[in-house]
Each structure stands twice: as structure tokens, then as C-alpha cells.
N, C-alpha and C positions, 0 to 999 in steps of 0.2 A: 679733403673728407676723411681721409684716414686718420689724420692728425686730430679731426674733432671728436672721432671714435675712441681714440686713445686717451684723451682727456679724462683726468679724475672727475671734473664736474660734470661732464656729459653721462659717465657711467652712474654718478650718484643720481642724476635726474633720472636717467631711464630705469633704475632700479625702484625709484621713487613712484613713477608712473604705473609701473607693474604691479607693484605693490598694493595701490590704491585700487587698481582696475580690479585685481583678485578680490579684495576685501569688498568692493561694491557690488560685483556679480554674486558673490556669496550672501550678501546682505539682501540682494534683491530676490534671491531664490528662497531664502528662509522665510521672507515676507510673504511672498506668493503661497508657499507650504502652509504657513501659519494662518492667512487669510481664506484659504480654500474651505469649502463646507464639509469635505471628507477631510480632517487632519488627523488621520492615523487611527481613529476609532469609528466603530459603527454607529449608528443612531442610538443603539441601547447599550452602549459603552464596552462592548465587546472589541476585541482586536481584529483588524480587518482579515478576511480569508477565514473566519471560523463560523461555523453554522449554530443556529439558535439551539436545535436540538439533534444530535447526532441520526443519521439515516438508521432505520431498524434494519436488523439483520434478516437474511431471508428465513423462510420458515423450515422445519424439519421436512415438511410434507414435500418439499421442491425436491428432495432425493427421492421420492417414490417409495415403493414397500422396499424393505431389505431384500439382498439376495437370500436364497434357501441357505439355512445353516448359520445365518448371521443375524444379528440384531443392532439396532441403534439407541443410543442413551444419549438424550438431549441434555448438555450441560449448560444450556442456556447462552444468552448473547453476552458478548463484552463490547465495551465502548470506547476503546484507547483515544480516539480521535474523533473525526468528523463522521466516520462511518463504524457502525457495530459489525461485528463478525459472530457468527453462531459456532461452537465447538460442539461437536457429535462424537461420541465414542463409540467403537465398533468392537462388538464382540462376536466370535465365532467359535461355535459350539464343536470345537474339533476333539477337545480331549487328548488329543496326541502332544500338544506343547502345552507349557504354561503360558497364561494370558500376556504376561508382561516381558515375553522374550521377543527378541529380534525377528526371529523365524516367523512366530505367530503374528507379530506386527504386520511383516511384510505380506505374510498370506492373507490377513485379513484387507488390507489396503488392495492388494492384487485382485481379491474376489469382489469387492465392492466396485473398484475402477472397472473390470472387465463386465460386470453387470451393467454398469451406467454405460459404457461404450456400447454394448448390446442393444441399450435403450435409446441409441442415438445421440449421445453426448459427444462432443468432440474432444480431441486431445491438443493441449497446447504444450509444446516443449519450453523448457526455461533457456534463457539466454540465447534465443534464436539458434538452437541446436538443429541440425538439418536432418539428423537419422534418428528416427523413432527407436531404433533397435538398440542404440547406445545408451539410452536413457531410461531408468527403470521407471516403472509406473509410477511409483511413490515420489519419485522427484519431478514429475510433470503436473500440470493443472488440467482439469475437466470442465468443461462449460455446455450449457445447453443454450447459451445465448443471453440468459438472464442471470444465471447463478454461475459462480466460479468456485470450484473445491479444490482443496489441495490437502496432502496429508499434513499433520502436525502432531507431535507428542503430547499425550496426555497423562495425568497421574491419577488414575483410578484403578482400583483393583480388579474391577469387572469389565475393564476395556481393553482389547488387544491392540488397538491402533486409535488415532483419531483423526477427524477430518475438520478443517475449517472452511464454512460457508461463507461468502462474501458476494456481493453483486458485482456482476460483471460490468465492465466500462471499457468503451474504445481507448485504445492508446491514446494519452494527450488530453483525454476530457478529464473534467473535475469539477 
């Protein structure tokens, strides 16, 4: 038996059989993929996994009334992909700091987040952090079960900070 496996002719035949088997299975797979009704495009010509129209962003009213001494500015929704997000500017009438300073931004975010936490919103820590005391409010998310918000930079002279509103989804759902 060992002599048969060492034979040059046996090796050539064995290599030819393996090559033919690989080519045949590839051809069958290609034929099956091309003959299936969903051959890589949706019925209207879109790539699979894309929505016909993006899901609209949550309304500004989902934040409720702004906390005392603060105001919201709606910068509209942006639709980069399947879901739209709403960008909201936060202005704090403090007068002590410039609107575009880091201190003013942190103060505005803290004011809005604390206001929403008092209204019953829940805090979601990033990257499964265990201790909320170690994570600044501006680096976490807030949710009321329907809407998820996080701090985001905005480039507007009348806004101290920015919020991004999006629909809350359970992990793994899309």
C-alpha cells in the first residue's frame, strides 16, 4: 500500500481528483447562488440590508422642556445610513463662561443630563463600565426606553454643547 502512495502516477491522479472536486463544488455553489430569487439585490435594485427610506429621527419634543436656564436649538435630522439622528444644540444662559469653552459644554451637558435623570431617564454606561462614579455624565448615554441621547460636539456660536437623539434599540436588534 505504501508503495502505491509513493508512486508518481498515484499522486498525479489524486491531485487531479481533488482539483476536479474543488472546481465542481465551486461551480455548483455559483449556479445555486445565481439561480436563487434573491441574487444579491432587493426587488427594487437596492443592495441587501438597506432600507427603502431611513427611519426618521426622534422629535425634539421627546426631550421635554429644557431645564431652567437652558434652551434647546434643533439643528435638524441627519440621515447617514439606515436611521436618522437629530442634532440638538444646548445653550446655557450662565454668562460666566464663553459658549464654546469646554467648561461651558460640560456644564450644559451636566445640567441637561441631571434634568433628564430627575425626570426618570436611565443612564447607560459606555463599554460596560461598572462604576457610574468613574464615568462623566457626558460620556454616557441616557434613555427613556424609546429614545437614546448622547453628547456630541456642535459647531454653532449660540450652543454650549450638543446632543444626538436616536431611537433606542435592544442590543443585537437591527
